[in-house]
N, C-alpha and C positions, 0 to 999 in steps of 0.2 A: 293560339290563339285562345281565350276565354272570353266568352258574352254570358252574362247573368244577372237575372234580376234579383235583387236582395231588398223584398218589401221588408222584411223583419228590423232594417234600419229605421224605416218610414213608421211601423207600428211599433217602433218601443222596445223591440223585443234586445236589438244589439246596436253598439253604437257605430259608425262607421270606423271610427279608431280599432275598432275590435274586429271588425269584417278585414279591415286592411291586413294588422297583426296574423289574422290566423290565413289572409291571402298571400303573403310573404310566407307565412312558414310552407302552405302548398305549393308552392314554385318553387322552393329551395327544397322541397321535398321531392319533387319530380326531377327537378334538373339533377340532385342525386341519382336517380335512375337513368338518366339519357335522355329526360323529355325537357324541351325549352320553349316556351310558351314565348311568341313577340309581343305581346300585350293581353295584358286582362282589362277590360271595359266591365261596368257594373254599373245599374239603375240602383240608387237607392230611393227612387220615389215612388208613389201609390197613394191614389186620388183621396183614399180614407186612411190616410195614416194618421197615428195619433200624433205625431212629432212635427207642428208645424211648418217647419221649416223645407222636410217631404210631404210634405201632403199638396198632391200636385200631379197633373195629367199632363206627361210629358210624351217626347219621341222618342226616349233614348228606350222607354219601359217595352220589353215585347208583348204583344206582336209588332209591335213598331219599327223599324229595322233602324235607329238611330244609331244604335251603337254598333251593328255590323257599316253601316255607311261611314260613319267616322273612323273605324277600322282598317277601312278600305284607302279613305283617301290619305291616312295617317302613314301607313303600313303599304300603301300600293299592290294592292291585292288585286288579281284578276278574278272575279266574283265568280264568271261562269266556269271556268275550272278549280273552284273549291268545293269544300262540304261543309254539312252544317250538322253534326250530329245534336240530338236532344230528346227531351222526354217529355215534350208537352209539344200540343198543337201549337201553344203560342211562338212556340221557338221554330216549326216549319212555316207558319203563316212569316215570322219575319223573315228567313230565309227566303220566302217566295218573294217578298217584298225590294228584296236587296238583292235579285238576282240571282241567288246563289245556284251554282250548276248543279251539286246532287246534295241531297235533303237525305237523312238516314232519321227515322224515329224509332228509339229504342224503346220497348217495352221494361218497365217499373213495378209489375203487379199488380197497379192498376188497371181496370178495365178500358179494352180500347175504345173509344168509340168511332161509330160508322162516321163521323166527319172529320174523325183525326185519321183513320184509315185513308178516305180520300186527298189529306192534305201530303200527307209522306210520301 
């Protein structure tokens, strides 16, 4: 399963349709390599978005756990035995709020803050 914030939609960098086209290509590319995603959840919102339709504070944008909770309920996921791999503190906060059993914070070349180390 994939959960991702996509503020570029709210900021007008790309459309939701463009994101969905890219996501479909990614899903097929992964499937060609034996990786099947059970679901793809994304949040197009941002509180300071340029596109009014998506300018909002919501429960789905990480660090809120909304996407994880939706996936849990729809896919009947046992969160305690699940893993969350992310590259941002917000990913770990969402995982903690959704009671994900194992959280893995990966480094991306950006400095790791003390706050992130505590969350991971």
